[in-house]
C-alpha positions as CSV (number, residue, x, y, z in Angstrom):
1,M,231.7,-79.9,28.9
2,R,230.6,-76.0,29.9
3,K,228.0,-77.4,32.6
4,I,230.9,-79.7,33.9
5,V,233.1,-76.9,34.5
6,A,230.3,-74.7,36.0
7,N,229.0,-77.3,38.6
8,L,233.2,-77.7,39.4
9,F,233.1,-73.9,40.0
10,K,229.6,-73.9,41.9
11,K,231.2,-76.5,44.2
12,T,234.7,-74.8,44.4
13,N,232.9,-71.4,45.4
14,I,230.8,-73.6,47.8
15,K,233.9,-75.1,49.6
16,L,235.5,-71.3,49.4
17,I,232.8,-69.8,51.4
18,Y,233.2,-72.5,54.2
19,V,236.9,-71.7,54.7
20,L,236.6,-67.8,54.2
21,L,233.4,-67.5,56.3
22,P,235.5,-68.4,59.9
23,I,238.3,-66.9,59.0
24,F,236.2,-63.4,58.3
25,I,234.5,-63.9,61.4
26,V,237.3,-64.2,63.4
27,S,239.1,-61.5,61.7
28,A,236.1,-59.1,61.8
29,A,235.6,-60.0,65.7
30,I,239.5,-59.2,66.3
31,S,238.7,-55.6,64.6
32,V,236.0,-54.6,66.6
33,Y,237.4,-55.8,70.0
34,S,240.9,-53.6,68.7
35,L,238.7,-50.5,67.5
36,S,237.0,-50.6,70.9
37,K,240.5,-50.2,72.9
38,P,242.1,-46.9,73.1
39,A,245.2,-46.6,70.7
40,S,247.3,-45.3,73.9
41,V,247.2,-45.5,77.5
42,T,248.7,-42.7,80.0
43,E,250.3,-44.4,82.7
44,V,251.3,-42.5,86.1
45,I,254.9,-42.9,87.1
46,N,255.6,-42.3,91.1
47,D,258.8,-40.4,90.8
48,N,258.7,-39.4,94.4
49,S,256.7,-39.8,97.3
50,L,256.8,-37.5,100.6
51,Q,254.7,-37.6,103.8
52,M,253.9,-34.5,105.9
53,E,253.1,-35.3,109.3
54,T,252.0,-32.8,111.9
55,S,251.6,-33.7,115.8
56,Y,250.7,-31.7,119.0
57,D,251.6,-32.7,122.8
58,Y,250.2,-30.6,125.2
59,K,250.0,-30.5,129.0
60,A,248.0,-28.4,131.7
61,T,249.7,-25.8,133.8
62,I,247.6,-25.9,137.3
63,T,247.5,-24.1,140.5
64,P,247.7,-26.4,143.9
65,N,244.9,-28.2,144.5
66,I,243.8,-31.0,146.6
67,L,244.6,-33.2,143.8
68,Y,248.3,-31.7,142.7
69,P,248.9,-30.1,145.8
70,E,252.3,-28.8,144.2
71,G,250.5,-27.3,141.3
72,G,252.7,-27.3,138.0
73,T,252.5,-28.1,134.8
74,I,251.3,-32.3,134.3
75,E,250.1,-34.6,131.7
76,V,246.7,-34.5,131.0
77,G,243.9,-36.9,129.2
78,N,241.1,-35.5,127.0
79,T,239.4,-33.4,129.8
80,I,241.1,-30.5,131.7
81,F,239.6,-29.0,134.9
82,K,239.2,-25.1,133.7
83,K,239.0,-23.6,137.3
84,I,242.6,-25.1,138.3
85,T,244.4,-24.8,135.1
86,T,245.8,-21.1,134.0
87,A,247.8,-22.5,130.9
88,I,248.0,-25.0,128.3
89,P,251.5,-25.5,126.9
90,F,251.9,-27.4,123.8
91,T,254.7,-28.6,121.5
92,L,253.6,-28.5,117.6
93,K,255.9,-30.4,115.3
94,S,255.8,-30.4,111.6
95,T,258.0,-32.7,109.5
96,V,258.2,-33.5,105.9
97,K,259.7,-37.0,104.9
98,S,260.6,-37.9,101.6
99,E,261.8,-40.6,99.2
100,N,264.5,-38.3,97.2
101,E,265.8,-35.1,98.2
102,V,263.8,-32.4,98.2
103,I,263.7,-28.3,98.7
104,A,261.0,-27.0,100.5
105,K,260.4,-23.2,101.3
106,G,257.4,-21.2,102.8
107,T,256.2,-19.7,105.9
108,H,254.5,-20.7,109.1
109,E,252.6,-18.7,111.6
110,V,251.0,-20.1,114.4
111,Q,247.7,-18.5,116.0
112,L,245.2,-18.9,118.2
113,V,241.5,-18.7,117.4
114,V,238.8,-18.7,119.9
115,K,235.2,-18.7,118.7
116,A,231.7,-17.9,120.1
117,G,229.7,-20.2,118.1
118,E,228.1,-18.2,115.0
119,F,228.5,-15.1,117.2
120,W,231.9,-14.0,116.7
121,D,235.7,-14.6,116.9
122,K,239.0,-13.6,117.5
123,T,242.5,-14.7,116.5
124,F,245.5,-14.4,118.9
125,P,248.9,-14.6,117.3
126,L,251.2,-17.2,118.9
127,E,254.0,-16.2,117.0
128,S,254.8,-14.1,114.4
129,K,255.2,-15.4,110.7
130,Q,258.5,-16.8,110.1
131,S,260.3,-18.2,106.8
132,F,261.6,-21.4,106.1
133,E,263.7,-23.0,103.7
134,Q,265.0,-26.5,104.0
135,K,266.6,-29.4,101.4
136,G,266.9,-33.0,102.4
137,T,265.0,-36.2,102.9
138,D,263.8,-35.3,106.3
139,L,262.9,-31.9,107.0
140,S,261.6,-30.4,110.5
141,I,259.5,-27.1,109.3
142,L,258.3,-26.5,112.6
143,N,259.3,-27.5,116.0
144,E,258.5,-25.4,118.8
145,T,256.6,-24.7,122.0
146,F,253.8,-22.5,122.6
147,T,251.1,-21.7,125.1
148,I,247.8,-21.2,125.4
149,D,247.3,-18.4,128.5
150,L,243.9,-19.4,129.9
151,E,243.9,-16.7,132.0
152,K,244.1,-14.1,129.1
153,I,241.7,-15.8,127.4
154,K,239.0,-16.1,130.4
155,T,239.4,-12.2,130.6
156,F,239.0,-11.5,127.2
157,I,236.0,-13.7,127.1
158,T,234.6,-12.3,130.2
159,Q,234.7,-9.0,128.8
160,V,232.8,-9.7,125.5
161,E,230.2,-11.3,127.4
162,E,229.5,-8.1,129.7
163,E,229.7,-5.9,127.0
164,T,227.5,-7.6,124.7
165,G,225.3,-9.5,126.9
166,I,225.7,-12.9,124.5
167,R,227.0,-16.0,126.7
168,P,227.0,-18.9,124.6
169,D,227.1,-22.7,126.0
170,Q,230.2,-22.8,125.2
171,Y,233.4,-21.7,123.0
172,V,236.1,-23.2,120.9
173,L,239.5,-23.1,121.0
174,E,241.5,-23.6,117.7
175,V,245.3,-23.8,117.1
176,V,246.3,-23.1,113.7
177,P,249.8,-23.5,112.3
178,N,249.2,-21.9,109.1
179,I,252.2,-23.4,107.2
180,Q,252.1,-22.4,103.3
181,G,254.9,-22.9,100.6
182,T,256.1,-25.2,98.1
183,I,258.0,-28.5,97.5
184,N,260.2,-28.5,94.7
185,Y,261.8,-31.5,93.1
186,A,263.7,-32.7,90.0
187,E,261.9,-29.1,88.4
188,K,258.5,-29.8,89.8
189,E,256.8,-28.1,92.2
190,S,254.2,-29.0,94.6
191,V,252.2,-26.7,97.1
192,L,252.6,-27.2,101.1
193,K,249.7,-26.3,103.0
194,A,248.9,-27.4,106.3
195,E,246.1,-26.0,108.3
196,D,245.8,-29.3,110.8
197,K,244.1,-27.8,113.7
198,L,244.1,-28.7,117.6
199,I,240.8,-28.3,118.5
200,F,239.4,-27.8,122.3
201,Q,235.9,-27.2,123.8
202,Y,235.7,-24.3,126.1
203,S,232.8,-24.3,128.7
204,Y,232.3,-23.1,131.7
205,E,233.6,-26.4,134.3
206,E,236.1,-28.0,131.6
207,I,238.3,-27.9,128.5
208,K,238.0,-30.9,126.5
209,L,240.0,-32.2,123.3
210,A,237.6,-32.2,120.1
211,S,240.2,-33.0,117.5
212,E,243.1,-35.3,116.5
213,K,246.4,-34.8,118.0
214,E,248.2,-36.3,114.9
215,Y,247.7,-35.5,110.9
216,S,249.9,-37.0,108.1
217,S,249.1,-36.4,104.3
218,V,250.9,-37.7,101.4
219,T,252.0,-35.8,98.3
220,P,253.3,-37.9,95.3
221,F,255.6,-36.4,92.3
222,T,253.9,-38.0,89.2
223,T,255.0,-38.4,85.6
224,N,252.3,-39.1,82.8
225,Q,254.1,-41.8,80.6
226,V,251.7,-42.3,77.1
227,I,252.0,-46.1,76.2
228,K,250.9,-47.9,73.3
229,N,248.5,-49.9,73.9
230,T,249.1,-53.6,73.0
231,I,246.8,-57.2,72.3
232,S,247.8,-60.7,72.9
233,L,247.0,-62.8,70.0
234,F,247.9,-66.3,70.4
235,G,251.1,-65.7,72.5
236,F,252.2,-62.9,71.0
237,V,252.0,-59.1,72.1
238,I,251.2,-57.2,69.1
239,P,250.3,-53.1,68.5
240,L,246.9,-52.6,68.9
241,N,247.3,-50.0,65.7
242,L,248.8,-52.7,63.7
243,V,246.4,-55.3,64.8
244,Q,243.7,-52.8,63.8
245,I,245.0,-52.1,60.4
246,V,245.9,-56.0,59.7
247,S,242.5,-56.9,61.0
248,M,240.4,-54.5,58.6
249,L,242.3,-54.9,55.8
250,L,241.8,-58.7,56.1
251,S,238.2,-58.1,56.8
252,V,237.6,-56.3,53.5
253,L,239.7,-58.4,51.5
254,L,237.9,-61.7,52.7
255,L,234.3,-59.4,52.3
256,I,234.9,-58.7,48.5
257,P,235.0,-62.4,47.4
258,M,232.4,-63.6,49.3
259,V,230.0,-60.9,48.7
260,F,231.1,-62.0,45.0
261,I,230.6,-65.2,45.4
262,Y,226.8,-64.8,47.5
263,K,225.6,-62.8,44.4
264,T,226.5,-65.1,41.9
265,W,224.7,-67.9,44.1
266,M,221.8,-65.4,44.2
267,K,221.3,-65.2,40.8
268,D,221.4,-68.9,40.0
269,Q,218.6,-68.7,42.9
270,I,216.6,-66.4,41.1
271,K,217.1,-67.2,37.4
272,P,214.3,-68.1,35.5
273,T,214.3,-71.5,34.3
274,M,213.9,-71.3,30.3
275,S,211.6,-73.5,28.4
276,Q,212.7,-75.4,25.6
277,V,210.6,-72.9,23.5
278,D,212.2,-69.9,25.1
279,K,215.7,-71.7,24.2
280,I,215.4,-72.1,20.8
281,N,213.8,-68.8,20.3
282,K,216.4,-67.3,21.5
283,K,219.4,-69.3,20.0
284,Y,217.8,-69.4,16.7
285,G,215.3,-66.6,16.2
286,S,216.5,-64.9,13.7
287,R,215.7,-67.9,11.4
288,I,212.4,-68.8,12.7
289,I,209.2,-67.5,11.2
290,T,206.1,-67.1,13.4
291,V,202.6,-68.1,11.9
292,S,199.4,-67.5,13.6
293,Q,197.8,-70.3,12.5
294,K,198.6,-74.1,11.9
295,E,199.2,-75.2,8.1
296,N,196.8,-77.5,6.6
297,V,198.9,-80.6,6.0
298,S,195.9,-82.7,4.8
299,Q,197.0,-83.1,1.6
300,K,201.1,-83.5,2.6
301,S,203.3,-86.1,3.7
302,I,204.2,-85.8,7.4
303,F,207.7,-86.1,8.7
304,T,207.5,-85.8,12.6
305,L,210.9,-85.1,13.7
306,Y,212.3,-86.0,17.1
307,S,215.0,-82.7,17.6
308,F,215.1,-79.4,16.6
309,K,218.5,-79.8,15.4
310,S,217.3,-82.3,12.7
311,L,215.0,-79.5,11.1
312,L,217.8,-77.1,11.3
313,K,219.8,-79.5,9.1
314,I,216.9,-80.0,6.6
315,S,216.4,-76.0,6.6
316,D,220.3,-75.9,5.5
317,E,220.2,-78.7,3.0
318,K,217.0,-77.2,1.1
319,E,217.4,-73.5,1.9
320,L,214.1,-73.5,3.4
321,P,212.7,-71.3,6.4
322,I,211.5,-72.5,9.6
323,F,208.1,-71.7,10.6
324,S,206.5,-71.5,14.3
325,F,203.0,-71.6,16.0
326,R,202.1,-71.7,19.4
327,E,198.4,-71.3,20.6
328,S,199.5,-69.6,24.0
329,L,202.5,-68.8,25.9
330,N,201.8,-71.9,28.2
331,E,201.3,-74.1,25.1
332,S,204.2,-76.5,23.3
333,A,205.5,-74.9,19.9
334,T,205.2,-76.6,16.8
335,Y,208.2,-75.7,14.7
336,F,207.8,-76.8,10.9
337,I,209.0,-76.6,7.3
338,I,207.3,-76.7,4.0
339,D,209.0,-78.5,1.0
340,G,206.0,-78.7,-1.7
341,D,204.0,-81.8,-0.4
342,Y,206.3,-82.5,2.4
343,F,206.0,-81.4,5.7
344,Y,208.2,-81.6,8.4
345,N,207.6,-80.7,11.9
346,Y,209.0,-81.0,15.2
347,E,207.0,-80.1,19.0
348,T,208.7,-79.0,21.6
349,S,206.8,-81.4,24.3
350,N,204.7,-84.4,24.4
351,V,206.5,-85.8,21.6
352,S,205.1,-89.3,20.7
353,L,205.2,-92.0,17.7
354,V,201.9,-91.6,16.0
355,R,201.7,-93.2,12.6
356,S,198.9,-91.5,10.3
357,T,195.4,-93.8,9.8
358,N,194.1,-91.2,7.6
359,K,192.7,-93.7,4.7
360,D,190.8,-90.8,2.7
361,T,194.2,-88.7,2.4
362,G,196.6,-92.1,1.3
363,V,199.3,-89.9,2.9
364,G,201.3,-91.7,5.7
365,K,203.5,-90.2,8.2
366,A,207.5,-90.8,8.3
367,Y,209.4,-90.4,11.6
368,V,213.0,-89.2,11.4
369,E,215.4,-88.9,14.4
370,G,218.0,-86.2,13.9
């Protein structure tokens, strides 16, 4: 009965392993995946976006010449003829456009910088520093017309060349707006800074545009929002931290019984097989007396039994001890009882029905099955 229950228990454990293992693998995989993900993500929300634009529109003031007999201020392209041009008037516009109302305040100071390569540079103010403060969604920070006096520039360059003896191949004229300030929106402040330059290359024969005439930049007002991460499982959106806790707990709860079942199975696999002798000695060792040599049974009536229980029964009834003899550990053992002229014995293996043919002793063998 115990063997049947034990076998049923083993079969049940094997079936349980087949059920628990796939669940454990899925749970462990989800746990590893969820732990590899951050618990939260930071989402950048664009509260407001503003665009700053700066543009230059320049012309040329020329003296009367064969191409333009009347002279005056004319539209020109990227190249201006230096010999017939006395000035370059230009309009500088700088605007700020915002999706929502902002406050812009700061200063602007337009300057002309003359550069002689790596040798020297000289700044000429085209306006003094001006302050501004405006509010709205479409702000005009700067919208004025200035003039580059080429005669003044030419006189200055000529004097420097005469005094220093340095005559670069060309010069550079840079118009710098120097707009600096701040833009405020919803208690947030952003730096407002623009140095978008209008640049000309100034040589002996011509003045050539060397920069863009329009510039644009975007400044966003953002808010960082921390959002707890989630995982979509089987169509359900579940918080990541909940998935981590549940999957880890489930994995541990599944792992414990599987480890127990596995250890039990391994113990059964490596459990040494006990021989019949070992089993008898283990169970009835206190009732067995081991002897070192066989009993001389030539003058006794021999009774060979087919089970150890029969030997036990005789021992109990006659209140006699049970003796054991074993030649080596690998041999079978003989258990016997001596009752005067009677010899009762049981061998653990190779038991056969043998009738004694010893005519000299006249003693026969009887076989009793317990």
